[in-house]
N, C-alpha and C positions, 0 to 999 in steps of 0.2 A: 574694635570697631563694632558698630551695630550689625547684627545678622551674620557674624562670623560663625562658621560651622566647624565641628570637630576640633574644638579648642581643648587643650589639656591644661588644667590648673593644679599645681602642687602647692598646698598651703595648710594653714592652721585654722581650725574652726574657732572663731572668737566671740560669736553670739549666736544663740539658738532661740527660736520662737516656739510657741505651742503649735502642734500640728492642727490643721483644719480638716474636718471630715465632710464629705458630700456624697450624694447618691449618683450612681452611674448606671447606664444601660448594661445589662449582662451580655448583650450581643455585640455592641459596637464600642462599649466603654466610654461613650460620650456622656456628658452631664444629663441626668434625668431630673426634671423639675416637678415639684409637687403641684398637682392640679386638682380640680374638683372631684375627679374620678380616681385619683391615685397618682403615682409617679408616671410621668410621660417623657418618652424619648422623641425627639423631632423626627427620627427615622422609623422607629419601631412601635410608636404609639404607647399604649399603657403597658408598663413593665413592672415586674417585681425587681427592684433595683439591688445592685450590689453596693457596698460602701467602699469608697476610696478615700485617700487623704493626700495632703500636700504639706510639706514642711519647708519653711524659709529659715535660712541661717546666713551669717556673714562669714566669708572665707578671706583670710589675709594671706596673700602670696608673697609678702615681703616688700611689695611695692605699693599695694593699695588693698582696700577691702572691697569685696563685691557681694551684693545680695545674691544668694544662691538658692535655687528652687529644686526640691526633690519631690517627685511624686511617689506613689506607693511602692512600686518595684525597687526604685533606687533607695528609698528609705529603709525598706526591708533588708537590702544588702548592707547598707551602712550600719544598721543596728543588729543585724543577725537575727531578725525576728520573722515569724511567719505572718501571713495576712491576718489570721485570726488573732494572734497576739497583738498586732498593731491596732486592729479595729477595736479591740477590747478597751483601749484608752479613750475611745469616743465619749463614753459616759463617766470617765474618771480622769480628766486631764491632769489633775494634781499628781497622780501616780506616774505621769510621764517625766516629772521633774528630775528623777534620778538619771534618766537618759540624757536630758539636757545638760546636766552637770558633767556626766561622763564624756560627753562630746567636746566640751570646752577644752581647748588646748590640744585636741587630737589632730595629728597630721594625716591628710588624705590626698588622694589624687582623684579629681573629677574630670571626666571628659564630657563635653556637651557643646552647647551653642550659646552665643551671646544674643540676647533678645531685648528689644525695647518694649517695656510694658507701657502701652499707650494710656491705660487707665490712671496709672500713678506717675507717668512721665519719668521713668527711671530705667536704667540699664540693669538687666538681670542675667544671671547665668543659669541656663536650664540644663540640669544634669541628665546625662544619658547613660553613663557608666560610672561605677564606683569602685575604687581600690581603697578599701577601708584600712589596710595595713601595709602601706608602702615601706620599702626599705630606703631610708634617707641617704645612706651611703651609695646605694645603687643609683639613686636619682642624681646625686652630685656627680658621679662618674659619667653618667649618660649626658648630663648637661655640659660637662667639660669636654667630652668627645664631640658634641655638636658645635662647640665654639671654636674648634681647631680648624 
């Protein structure tokens, strides 16, 4: 359902898009927009921005596919990369293709919330925590115990 909090999804990554990069305020981490005098934060005025990113992928949990959104921290955990390594792809997106290929077919557990993206009129899953190497047997046992 829309706006569900703390949902856990165990599934397989079936499609990965290119990451998108954007500038954020170094103090509040909200979006900083290019203005006439430089990058501007609505709260902190003119700032020297940090770079952040977002990655969309589709996760299949065995019942359906859901568009899944990972921001920088979660993406770093999923890929095992530092911020500097991740931001380095900004100017060379083609070099990110190996990560996209490596992620296809990978089983993961994401915890997060279901969200309605008003701009695109679609349901998305906003990832808050990442388990990039779950034990499928442990997950099966846990699910069996829950259904008893």
